C-alpha positions as CSV (number, residue, x, y, z in Angstrom):
1,M,8.6,138.3,91.4
2,T,11.4,140.0,93.2
3,N,14.1,138.1,91.3
4,S,12.4,138.9,87.9
5,L,12.2,142.5,88.9
6,E,16.0,142.5,89.7
7,I,16.7,140.8,86.3
8,L,14.6,143.3,84.4
9,I,16.0,146.4,86.2
10,D,19.7,145.2,86.2
11,P,20.6,146.9,82.9
12,L,19.0,150.2,84.2
13,I,21.0,150.0,87.4
14,R,24.3,149.2,85.7
15,N,23.8,152.2,83.3
16,R,22.8,154.5,86.0
17,L,25.7,153.5,88.3
18,E,28.1,153.9,85.4
19,S,26.7,157.3,84.7
20,L,27.0,158.4,88.3
21,Y,30.6,157.1,88.5
22,N,31.5,159.0,85.4
23,E,29.9,162.2,86.8
24,L,31.8,161.8,90.0
25,K,35.0,161.0,88.2
26,N,34.7,164.1,86.0
27,N,33.2,166.6,88.4
28,N,34.0,165.8,92.0
29,S,37.5,166.8,93.1
30,D,37.3,164.8,96.3
31,F,36.4,161.6,94.5
32,K,39.2,162.2,91.9
33,Q,41.7,162.7,94.6
34,I,40.7,159.7,96.7
35,S,40.6,157.5,93.6
36,C,44.1,158.6,92.6
37,E,45.4,157.9,96.1
38,A,43.8,154.5,96.2
39,E,45.4,153.6,92.8
40,Q,48.8,154.7,94.1
41,Y,48.4,152.6,97.3
42,I,47.4,149.5,95.4
43,K,50.2,150.0,92.9
44,A,52.7,150.3,95.8
45,I,51.3,147.1,97.4
46,R,51.5,145.2,94.1
47,E,55.1,146.2,93.6
48,A,56.0,145.1,97.1
49,L,54.4,141.6,96.7
50,T,55.8,138.4,95.5
51,D,54.2,136.8,92.4
52,N,52.3,134.4,94.6
53,L,50.9,137.2,96.7
54,K,50.1,139.3,93.6
55,Q,47.8,136.5,92.5
56,T,46.2,136.5,96.0
57,L,45.7,140.2,95.8
58,F,44.2,139.9,92.4
59,L,41.7,137.3,93.7
60,Y,41.0,139.6,96.7
61,E,40.3,142.6,94.4
62,D,38.1,140.4,92.2
63,S,36.0,139.3,95.2
64,Q,35.8,142.8,96.5
65,F,34.6,144.0,93.1
66,T,31.9,141.3,93.0
67,I,30.8,142.2,96.6
68,Q,30.6,145.9,95.6
69,T,28.6,145.1,92.5
70,I,26.1,143.1,94.4
71,L,25.8,145.7,97.1
72,E,25.4,148.6,94.6
73,T,22.6,146.7,92.9
74,K,20.8,145.8,96.1
75,I,21.1,149.4,97.4
76,Y,19.8,150.9,94.2
77,L,16.9,148.4,94.0
78,Q,16.0,149.0,97.6
79,G,16.0,152.8,97.0
80,F,13.7,152.2,94.0
81,K,11.4,150.1,96.2
82,D,11.5,152.7,99.0
83,A,10.6,155.5,96.5
84,L,7.6,153.5,95.2
85,H,6.5,152.8,98.8
86,L,6.8,156.4,99.7
87,F,4.9,157.4,96.5
88,N,2.1,155.0,97.4
89,E,2.0,156.3,101.0
90,I,1.8,159.9,99.8
91,H,-0.8,159.0,97.2
92,I,-3.0,157.3,99.9
93,T,-2.6,160.2,102.3
94,I,-3.6,162.8,99.8
95,R,-6.8,160.9,99.0
């Protein structure tokens, strides 16, 4: 059941996270500044590396992206479950 819920809700989570990211990117100056700094740091690292290490950095970034994607999905799904649980608790208490 849990896996099927995750599969069904995954497109919703992806769309919502993309929407939140775009909102932050367009409206949050701190987020924009830190993102820009991070891009400059990674660019400097890439330029300083040998071709062999550039491939290693690429693989590292790819694995970090995968970890972040899994984590975002789990956090969002847990928040959804927590909200449903809280709603049920409030509904039971009000009765």
